[in-house]
C-alpha positions as CSV (number, residue, x, y, z in Angstrom):
1,M,-125.2,2.5,45.5
2,E,-128.8,2.3,44.5
3,R,-129.7,0.0,41.6
4,C,-133.1,0.2,39.9
5,S,-134.9,-1.2,36.8
6,M,-134.1,0.4,33.5
7,T,-137.4,2.1,32.7
8,T,-138.3,3.2,36.2
9,T,-134.9,4.6,37.0
10,M,-134.5,6.4,33.7
11,N,-137.9,8.0,34.3
12,Q,-137.0,9.0,37.8
13,L,-133.7,10.5,36.7
14,S,-135.3,12.4,33.8
15,T,-137.7,13.9,36.3
16,I,-135.2,14.8,39.0
17,Y,-132.7,16.3,36.5
18,S,-135.0,17.5,33.9
19,S,-133.6,21.0,33.9
20,S,-130.0,19.8,33.6
21,I,-130.9,17.4,30.8
22,E,-132.7,20.1,28.8
23,D,-129.8,22.5,29.2
24,M,-127.4,19.8,28.0
25,M,-129.5,18.9,25.0
26,K,-129.8,22.6,24.1
27,N,-126.0,23.0,24.2
28,I,-125.6,19.9,22.1
29,G,-128.0,21.3,19.5
30,E,-125.9,24.5,19.4
31,D,-122.5,22.8,19.3
32,L,-123.2,20.1,16.7
33,F,-123.9,20.9,13.1
34,P,-126.0,18.8,10.7
35,W,-123.9,20.0,7.7
36,K,-120.8,18.5,9.3
37,A,-120.5,14.9,8.3
38,E,-118.9,13.8,11.6
39,D,-121.6,15.5,13.7
40,E,-124.4,14.1,11.6
41,D,-122.9,10.6,11.8
42,M,-122.6,10.9,15.6
43,V,-126.2,11.9,16.0
44,R,-127.4,9.1,13.7
45,R,-125.4,6.4,15.5
46,A,-126.5,7.6,18.9
47,T,-130.2,7.6,17.8
48,F,-129.7,4.0,16.5
49,F,-128.3,2.9,19.9
50,V,-131.3,4.4,21.7
51,R,-133.9,2.8,19.4
52,N,-132.3,-0.6,19.7
53,G,-132.1,-0.6,23.4
54,A,-128.3,-0.5,23.5
55,V,-128.1,1.8,26.6
56,K,-128.2,-0.1,29.9
57,L,-128.2,1.5,33.3
58,N,-125.5,0.2,35.7
59,S,-125.9,2.2,38.8
60,Y,-127.1,5.4,40.4
61,D,-125.3,6.9,43.5
62,I,-128.0,9.1,45.1
63,R,-125.6,10.8,47.5
64,R,-123.0,11.7,44.9
65,Q,-125.5,12.1,42.1
66,I,-123.5,10.0,39.7
67,V,-125.1,7.7,37.1
68,S,-123.3,5.0,35.2
69,A,-124.5,3.2,32.1
70,T,-123.1,0.9,29.4
71,V,-123.6,1.4,25.7
72,A,-123.5,-1.8,23.6
73,D,-121.2,-0.8,20.8
74,V,-118.7,-3.1,19.0
75,S,-116.7,-2.6,22.1
76,P,-119.0,-1.8,25.1
77,A,-118.5,1.7,26.4
78,R,-119.1,2.9,29.9
79,V,-120.6,6.3,30.3
80,T,-120.5,8.1,33.7
81,M,-122.5,11.2,34.4
82,D,-121.8,13.5,37.4
83,F,-125.0,15.6,37.7
84,M,-123.5,17.6,40.6
85,D,-120.6,18.9,38.5
86,E,-122.3,18.4,35.2
87,E,-119.5,16.3,33.8
88,L,-119.8,13.4,31.3
89,V,-117.0,10.9,30.8
90,C,-116.8,7.9,28.4
91,S,-114.4,5.0,28.5
92,C,-113.8,5.3,24.8
93,H,-111.6,8.3,25.6
94,S,-112.8,10.4,22.7
95,E,-112.1,14.1,23.0
96,G,-115.3,16.0,23.9
97,I,-118.7,14.5,23.2
98,C,-118.9,11.0,21.6
99,R,-121.7,8.9,20.3
100,H,-121.9,6.9,23.6
101,I,-122.4,10.0,25.7
102,L,-124.9,11.3,23.2
103,A,-126.8,8.0,23.3
104,F,-127.0,8.1,27.1
105,L,-128.3,11.7,27.0
106,F,-130.8,10.8,24.3
107,T,-132.1,7.9,26.5
108,L,-132.7,10.3,29.4
109,Y,-134.3,12.9,27.1
110,I,-136.9,10.5,25.6
111,Q,-138.4,9.8,29.0
112,Q,-140.0,13.2,28.8
113,H,-139.6,14.4,25.3
114,S,-139.7,13.3,21.6
115,L,-136.3,12.4,20.3
116,S,-137.6,12.3,16.7
117,K,-138.8,15.9,17.0
118,W,-135.5,17.0,18.5
119,V,-133.5,15.4,15.6
120,T,-135.9,16.8,13.0
121,E,-135.5,20.3,14.4
122,W,-131.8,19.9,14.7
123,K,-131.5,18.8,11.0
124,S,-133.7,21.5,9.7
125,K,-132.5,24.4,11.8
126,E,-131.5,27.5,9.9
127,N,-128.2,28.8,11.2
128,E,-128.3,32.5,10.5
129,Q,-124.6,32.8,10.6
130,L,-124.1,30.0,8.1
131,A,-126.7,31.5,5.8
132,L,-124.9,34.8,6.1
133,F,-121.6,33.2,5.2
134,K,-123.2,31.7,2.1
135,E,-125.0,34.9,1.0
136,D,-122.5,37.6,1.9
137,R,-118.9,36.5,1.9
138,S,-117.0,39.6,3.1
139,P,-114.4,40.5,5.7
140,K,-117.1,42.3,7.7
141,T,-119.2,39.1,7.8
142,W,-116.2,36.9,8.8
143,D,-115.3,39.4,11.5
144,L,-118.9,39.5,12.8
145,V,-119.3,35.7,12.9
146,L,-115.9,34.9,14.4
147,T,-116.1,37.7,16.9
148,Q,-119.6,36.4,18.1
149,T,-118.3,32.8,18.1
150,F,-115.4,33.5,20.4
151,E,-117.2,36.2,22.4
152,P,-117.8,33.9,25.4
153,I,-114.0,33.4,25.7
154,H,-113.5,37.2,26.0
155,H,-115.8,37.1,29.0
156,L,-114.0,34.3,30.8
157,S,-112.2,35.4,33.9
158,A,-108.5,36.0,33.3
159,D,-107.5,33.5,36.1
160,T,-109.5,30.6,34.5
161,G,-107.7,27.3,35.0
162,Y,-106.1,25.6,32.1
163,H,-108.3,22.6,31.8
164,A,-111.5,24.6,31.9
165,F,-110.0,27.1,29.5
166,V,-109.1,24.3,27.0
167,Q,-112.5,22.6,27.3
168,K,-114.4,25.8,26.6
169,L,-112.1,27.0,23.8
170,S,-112.3,23.6,22.1
171,A,-116.1,23.8,21.9
172,F,-116.0,27.3,20.4
173,S,-113.2,26.4,18.0
174,H,-115.3,23.5,16.8
175,K,-118.2,25.9,16.2
176,A,-115.9,28.3,14.3
177,E,-114.6,25.5,12.1
178,S,-118.1,24.6,11.2
179,Y,-118.3,27.8,9.1
180,T,-115.4,26.7,6.9
181,P,-116.2,27.6,3.2
182,F,-117.1,24.7,0.9
183,E,-114.8,26.0,-1.8
184,R,-111.2,24.7,-1.4
185,E,-109.6,27.9,-2.5
186,W,-111.1,29.9,0.4
187,R,-110.3,27.4,3.1
188,P,-106.6,28.5,3.8
189,M,-107.7,32.1,4.2
190,F,-110.5,31.1,6.6
191,E,-108.1,28.9,8.6
192,V,-105.8,31.9,9.1
193,Y,-108.8,34.0,10.3
194,V,-110.0,31.3,12.7
195,R,-106.6,30.7,14.3
196,F,-105.8,34.4,14.7
197,Y,-109.3,35.2,16.2
198,K,-108.9,32.2,18.5
199,I,-105.5,33.4,19.9
200,R,-106.7,36.9,20.2
201,A,-109.9,35.9,22.1
202,A,-107.8,33.9,24.6
203,W,-105.0,36.4,25.0
204,H,-106.2,38.0,28.3
205,I,-106.2,34.6,30.0
206,V,-102.9,33.4,28.5
207,A,-101.2,36.7,29.4
208,Q,-102.5,36.6,33.0
209,H,-100.9,33.2,33.5
210,L,-97.6,33.8,31.6
211,E,-96.7,37.4,32.6
212,D,-93.8,37.3,35.1
213,H,-95.0,38.3,38.5
214,D,-91.9,36.9,40.3
215,G,-93.6,33.5,40.3
216,N,-92.1,30.2,39.6
217,P,-91.7,29.9,35.8
218,W,-92.2,26.2,35.9
219,E,-95.4,26.4,37.8
220,Y,-97.9,23.8,36.6
221,E,-100.5,26.1,35.0
222,R,-97.8,28.4,33.5
223,W,-96.2,25.5,31.8
224,Y,-99.4,24.3,30.2
225,F,-100.5,27.8,29.0
226,N,-97.0,28.4,27.6
227,S,-97.2,25.1,25.7
228,W,-100.7,26.0,24.4
229,L,-99.5,29.3,23.1
230,E,-96.4,27.9,21.4
231,N,-98.6,25.2,19.8
232,E,-101.2,27.6,18.6
233,T,-98.7,30.2,17.2
234,G,-97.0,27.3,15.5
235,K,-100.2,26.3,13.8
236,L,-100.9,29.9,12.9
237,S,-97.5,30.1,11.2
238,E,-98.2,26.9,9.3
239,A,-101.5,28.3,8.2
240,L,-99.8,31.5,7.0
241,S,-97.2,29.6,5.0
242,L,-100.0,27.4,3.4
243,L,-102.0,30.5,2.4
244,A,-98.9,32.3,1.2
245,G,-98.1,29.4,-1.1
246,K,-101.5,29.5,-2.8
247,P,-102.3,31.7,-5.8
248,R,-104.1,34.9,-4.5
249,L,-107.6,35.4,-5.7
250,F,-108.7,38.9,-6.7
251,A,-111.7,38.5,-4.4
252,T,-109.4,38.0,-1.3
253,D,-107.8,41.5,-1.5
254,A,-110.4,43.0,0.9
255,F,-109.8,40.1,3.3
256,F,-106.1,40.7,3.3
257,A,-106.7,44.4,3.9
258,A,-109.0,43.7,6.8
259,L,-106.6,41.2,8.3
260,R,-103.8,43.7,8.2
261,N,-105.8,46.1,10.2
262,E,-106.8,43.5,12.8
263,V,-103.2,42.3,13.2
264,R,-101.9,45.9,13.6
265,N,-104.6,46.7,16.2
266,F,-103.8,43.5,18.1
267,V,-100.1,44.4,18.5
268,Q,-100.7,48.0,19.2
269,T,-103.7,47.9,21.6
270,G,-103.4,44.4,23.1
271,E,-102.3,44.0,26.7
272,G,-99.5,41.7,28.0
273,L,-96.9,39.5,26.4
274,F,-95.6,42.2,24.2
275,N,-92.8,40.0,22.7
276,Q,-95.3,37.3,21.8
277,R,-97.7,39.8,20.2
278,I,-94.8,41.2,18.2
279,S,-93.8,37.7,17.1
280,I,-97.3,37.1,15.7
281,Y,-97.2,40.5,13.9
282,L,-93.8,39.7,12.4
283,A,-95.0,36.3,11.3
284,F,-97.9,37.8,9.3
285,W,-95.7,40.5,7.6
286,A,-92.7,38.2,7.0
287,N,-94.7,35.3,5.5
288,L,-98.1,36.5,4.2
289,F,-98.1,40.3,3.6
290,T,-95.3,40.3,1.1
291,E,-96.5,43.0,-1.3
292,K,-94.1,45.9,-1.4
293,K,-96.9,48.5,-1.5
294,W,-98.6,46.9,1.5
295,R,-95.4,47.1,3.5
296,E,-94.8,50.7,2.5
297,D,-98.4,51.6,3.4
298,E,-98.0,49.9,6.8
299,M,-94.8,51.7,7.4
300,G,-96.6,55.0,6.7
301,L,-99.3,54.2,9.2
302,L,-96.7,53.3,11.8
303,K,-94.9,56.6,11.4
304,Q,-98.2,58.4,12.3
305,S,-98.9,56.2,15.3
306,N,-98.0,56.7,19.0
307,S,-97.4,53.0,19.7
308,I,-94.7,52.1,22.2
309,S,-93.5,49.5,19.7
310,K,-93.3,52.1,16.9
311,S,-89.5,52.1,16.6
312,F,-89.1,48.4,16.6
313,M,-91.8,47.8,14.0
314,L,-90.4,50.5,11.7
315,S,-87.0,48.9,12.0
316,F,-88.7,45.6,11.0
317,F,-90.0,47.2,7.8
318,Y,-86.6,48.8,7.1
319,V,-85.2,45.3,7.1
320,L,-87.9,43.8,4.9
321,L,-87.6,46.7,2.4
322,K,-83.7,46.8,2.8
323,Q,-83.7,50.5,3.6
324,H,-80.3,50.4,5.2
325,E,-79.8,54.1,5.8
326,D,-83.0,54.3,7.8
327,L,-82.1,51.2,9.7
328,Q,-78.7,52.7,10.6
329,L,-80.5,55.6,12.3
330,M,-82.8,53.3,14.3
331,V,-80.1,51.0,15.7
332,K,-78.8,53.9,17.8
333,D,-81.5,52.9,20.3
334,T,-79.9,49.5,21.0
335,A,-79.4,48.6,24.7
336,P,-78.9,45.5,26.8
337,D,-82.7,45.2,27.5
338,N,-83.7,45.2,23.8
339,V,-81.0,42.9,22.4
340,V,-83.6,40.1,22.0
341,E,-85.7,42.3,19.7
342,W,-82.8,43.3,17.6
343,L,-81.6,39.6,17.3
344,T,-85.1,38.8,16.0
345,L,-84.7,41.4,13.3
346,A,-81.2,40.2,12.4
347,G,-82.7,36.7,12.1
348,I,-85.3,38.0,9.7
349,A,-82.5,39.7,7.7
350,N,-80.7,36.4,7.6
351,D,-83.8,34.6,6.3
352,I,-84.0,37.1,3.4
353,N,-80.2,37.0,2.8
354,D,-79.7,40.7,3.6
355,Q,-76.1,40.7,4.8
356,E,-75.9,44.5,5.1
357,S,-78.9,44.6,7.6
358,I,-77.2,41.8,9.6
359,R,-74.0,43.8,9.8
360,I,-75.7,47.0,10.9
361,I,-77.7,45.3,13.6
362,M,-75.0,43.0,15.0
363,E,-72.4,45.9,15.1
364,A,-75.0,48.0,17.0
365,I,-75.6,45.4,19.7
366,F,-71.9,44.5,19.9
367,P,-71.2,46.7,23.0
368,H,-74.2,45.2,24.9
369,V,-73.6,41.5,24.4
370,G,-71.7,40.9,27.6
371,E,-74.2,42.7,29.9
372,F,-77.1,41.2,28.1
373,L,-75.9,37.6,28.5
374,H,-75.0,38.0,32.1
375,S,-78.1,39.9,33.2
376,Y,-81.2,39.2,31.0
377,P,-81.7,35.6,29.7
378,K,-82.6,32.8,32.1
379,P,-79.5,30.6,32.7
380,A,-81.1,27.8,30.7
381,D,-81.5,30.1,27.7
382,T,-78.0,31.7,27.6
383,G,-76.5,28.9,25.4
384,F,-79.3,29.4,22.9
385,Y,-78.6,33.1,22.5
386,V,-74.9,32.5,22.2
387,Q,-75.5,30.1,19.3
388,K,-77.9,32.5,17.6
389,M,-75.4,35.4,18.0
390,E,-72.5,33.3,16.7
391,E,-74.5,32.4,13.6
392,L,-75.3,36.0,12.9
393,Y,-71.9,37.4,13.7
394,S,-70.4,34.8,11.3
395,R,-72.2,36.6,8.5
396,S,-71.5,40.2,9.7
397,G,-67.8,40.4,8.7
398,L,-66.3,41.1,12.1
399,S,-62.6,41.5,12.3
400,P,-60.6,38.9,14.2
401,E,-60.1,41.4,17.1
402,K,-63.8,42.0,17.5
403,R,-64.6,38.3,17.2
404,E,-62.3,37.6,20.1
405,Q,-64.0,40.3,22.2
406,I,-67.3,38.7,21.5
407,Y,-66.0,35.3,22.7
408,Y,-64.9,37.0,25.9
409,A,-68.4,38.3,26.3
410,Y,-69.9,34.8,25.7
411,G,-68.0,33.4,28.6
412,R,-68.4,29.7,29.4
413,H,-71.2,29.4,26.9
414,G,-69.0,30.4,24.0
415,T,-66.2,27.9,24.8
416,E,-66.8,25.8,21.7
417,E,-67.0,28.8,19.3
418,Y,-63.9,30.4,20.9
419,A,-61.9,27.1,20.7
420,E,-62.7,26.8,17.0
421,F,-61.6,30.4,16.4
422,L,-58.3,29.8,18.2
423,L,-57.7,26.7,16.1
424,E,-58.3,28.8,13.0
425,Q,-55.7,31.3,14.2
426,K,-53.3,28.4,15.1
427,R,-53.1,29.7,18.7
428,Y,-52.7,26.3,20.3
429,A,-51.4,27.5,23.7
430,D,-54.4,29.8,24.0
431,W,-56.6,26.9,23.1
432,I,-55.2,24.9,26.0
433,A,-55.6,27.9,28.4
434,L,-59.2,28.3,27.4
435,H,-60.0,24.7,28.3
436,H,-58.1,25.0,31.5
437,R,-60.1,28.1,32.4
438,F,-63.5,26.6,31.9
439,N,-62.5,23.1,33.1
440,T,-63.7,21.4,30.0
441,P,-64.6,17.7,30.5
442,Y,-62.0,15.3,29.0
443,E,-64.7,13.6,26.9
444,A,-65.4,16.9,25.2
445,L,-61.8,17.8,24.3
446,D,-61.7,15.7,21.1
447,Y,-64.9,17.3,19.9
448,S,-63.3,20.7,20.5
449,G,-60.1,19.9,18.5
450,L,-57.7,18.1,20.8
451,K,-56.5,15.8,18.0
452,T,-55.6,18.8,15.9
453,V,-53.6,20.4,18.7
454,A,-51.9,17.1,19.4
455,S,-50.9,16.8,15.8
456,E,-49.8,20.5,15.3
457,A,-48.3,21.3,18.7
458,P,-48.0,18.1,20.7
459,G,-45.9,19.6,23.5
460,V,-48.6,22.1,24.6
461,I,-51.2,19.4,25.5
462,L,-49.1,17.8,28.2
463,P,-50.3,20.1,31.1
464,L,-53.9,19.7,30.2
465,L,-53.7,15.9,29.9
466,H,-51.9,15.8,33.3
467,V,-54.8,17.6,34.9
468,H,-57.4,15.1,33.6
469,A,-55.2,12.1,34.5
470,M,-55.0,13.4,38.1
471,K,-58.8,13.8,38.3
472,C,-59.1,10.1,37.3
473,V,-56.6,9.1,40.0
474,E,-58.4,11.1,42.7
475,E,-61.6,9.0,42.0
476,K,-59.7,6.0,43.4
477,N,-61.4,3.1,41.5
478,R,-59.9,0.7,38.9
479,T,-62.1,2.0,36.1
480,S,-60.8,5.5,36.6
481,Y,-57.2,4.2,36.9
482,K,-57.6,2.6,33.5
483,Q,-58.8,5.9,32.1
484,A,-55.8,7.7,33.6
485,V,-53.5,5.2,31.9
486,R,-55.2,5.9,28.6
487,I,-54.5,9.6,29.1
488,W,-50.9,9.0,30.0
489,K,-50.5,6.9,26.9
490,R,-51.7,9.9,25.0
491,M,-49.1,12.0,26.8
492,K,-46.5,9.4,25.9
493,T,-47.2,9.9,22.2
494,A,-47.2,13.7,22.5
495,A,-44.0,13.6,24.4
496,R,-42.3,11.5,21.8
497,K,-43.4,13.7,19.0
498,S,-42.3,16.9,20.8
499,G,-38.9,15.6,21.9
500,K,-39.8,15.6,25.6
501,A,-39.1,11.9,26.3
502,D,-36.8,12.6,29.3
503,F,-39.3,15.0,30.8
504,Y,-42.2,12.5,30.3
505,N,-40.2,9.6,31.9
506,R,-39.4,11.7,35.0
507,Y,-43.0,12.7,35.2
508,I,-44.3,9.0,35.1
509,S,-41.7,8.0,37.6
510,T,-42.7,10.8,39.9
511,V,-46.4,9.9,39.6
512,G,-45.7,6.2,40.3
513,E,-43.7,7.1,43.4
514,K,-46.3,9.4,44.7
515,Y,-49.1,6.9,44.4
516,K,-47.1,3.7,45.1
517,R,-49.5,2.7,47.8
518,L,-52.4,2.5,45.4
519,R,-51.9,-1.1,44.3
520,A,-54.6,-1.1,41.6
521,L,-53.2,2.0,40.0
522,R,-49.7,0.6,40.2
523,E,-50.9,-2.6,38.4
524,E,-52.6,-0.6,35.7
525,M,-49.5,1.5,35.1
526,E,-47.3,-1.5,34.8
527,K,-49.7,-3.2,32.3
528,G,-49.8,0.1,30.3
529,N,-46.0,0.1,29.7
530,L,-46.0,3.9,30.0
531,T,-42.2,4.7,29.9
532,L,-40.5,5.8,26.7
C-alpha cells in the first residue's frame, strides 16, 4: 500500500483519474437538486469540510486502484473509492451519496478545477423540466418528464442483477421526486404518477426474473425481485388510497383521464406477469377510479378491444357496477386454470358487500375447486386458497350438502373448516372419523372441538384417544408416558360419562399387561390411578 503526502497525492490522483472524477462530478450535478433542502444541505456541508481541511488521505493502493480517506465529522467517517469499479463506500452507511463521499470528491476535484465555480453553476442551473413543470402543469408535461426521467431504466438489459437494478432505479426515483409540486393538494396525485411510471419502467426487468421458466422459485435473485415488486405495488396502493381520500380538484380531471389511458395500455400491451399487471389495474379501478361514468366508459372501450384479458376485465366491471345478469353470462368461462382470477373478483365483491356477485362467482367455480387445489397452487399456498374460499363460500348461501362437497375437495387443508361444520351438524362420529383420516395431532384436537364432542358424545372419543395414547407409548420415554397417562385419564372421564366403565377397566388392564416390561410406564400408570 503506497502512502503519500496529502497535497502531492491528491494532485497525482486528480491527474491520473481526471476523466473519472469529472464524470462523477457531472453525474452529481445531475442527480442533486439545489431546490431540494436535503441536497442543498449536503453540498453545503461537503464544501465546508473541504475548505476546513477535514478530508485526510489514509492510503492509496496502486495495484487495486483503491483510495481511502477520513472525513473529520462529529464522528469521523471513512470513505473508500474503488476507481477500477467506480464504487464509493462510506462508513456512515447512508443510502447512496452522503456528505462525506461528496467532500472526498470535492477534494479531488479542486486539485484541477474551481469548486466555487461548480457550486455556483450548480445553484444557478436552470432545469428545463422543472421550469416546464412550473409553467405548464398538464398530463402531457408530467408524462414527458417522467418518461424521460425513467427512460434509462427502459434501456437496461432485462437480465440486470438486483443490486445494480436497485442502485440505478433509486437514483432516477430520486430525480423524479425532485419534481414534486410545491402545492400540497397536488402532491398525492404526483406520487401516484411517479410510483406507476417507476413500476412500468422496471417491468421488463422484473418480469424477466419472475416469470416461471421451470427454475427454482426461491432462487436468490427471484426472491429479491419478488419482494421489490410486492413492496412497490403496496406503496402504490397506499398512494391510491391517499389520493382517493382527498377532495378532487376540478383541475385534476385531465390527469385522471390520462392516467386511466396509461393504466389500460399497461395491462393490455405490457409483457409478462399478467396476473400482477391485472392486480395493478384492479387496484386503480377499485380504489381511485370510482366514478360510475368512468367505469361505464372504460367498459365500453374494453368491449371494443381485442385484449386477451377482455373477458376478465369486463367481469371486473360487472362486479363493480353490480350488473349481475351480465356477470352470470361471463362465469360460463370458469375453469380450473382461471379459478385464481375469479377468486380475486369474488374478493372485490366481498369488499363492496355485493353478496349476489359472490354467489354467482362461487357457484361457478364450485365444480373446479378440487382439481384447482390439487393441480395449480404451490403446496405452500394451498392453505391460503382454502381459507379464502371458505370465507367467500360462507357468504354465498351454499346448502349443507354442497358445503360438504367443498370440504371433500379441500382435503387435508380443509380439516379445520370441515370439523367445525360437523360440530354444527352434531355429527360427532364423523368428526372423529375426520381426525382419524388426517391423523390430526393430539395438541390440535382441543382447538378443533374435542371438548365439545367429549361433552356431547363422550363414548365416541375413546378410539381416537386410544390412538394418541399408543403413539405416546411407542416413543418410549418417561415424558411421553406421562402424556399417555393424561390421555387415559381423559378416556376414564369419558368412559364414566358414557356408561362404559367395565369396557374401560378391561382396556386399561389389557394395556398394562401388554406393556408390563416397561417399568417407567408401569410406574406412571400406577401413580395415575387409572381404573374406575
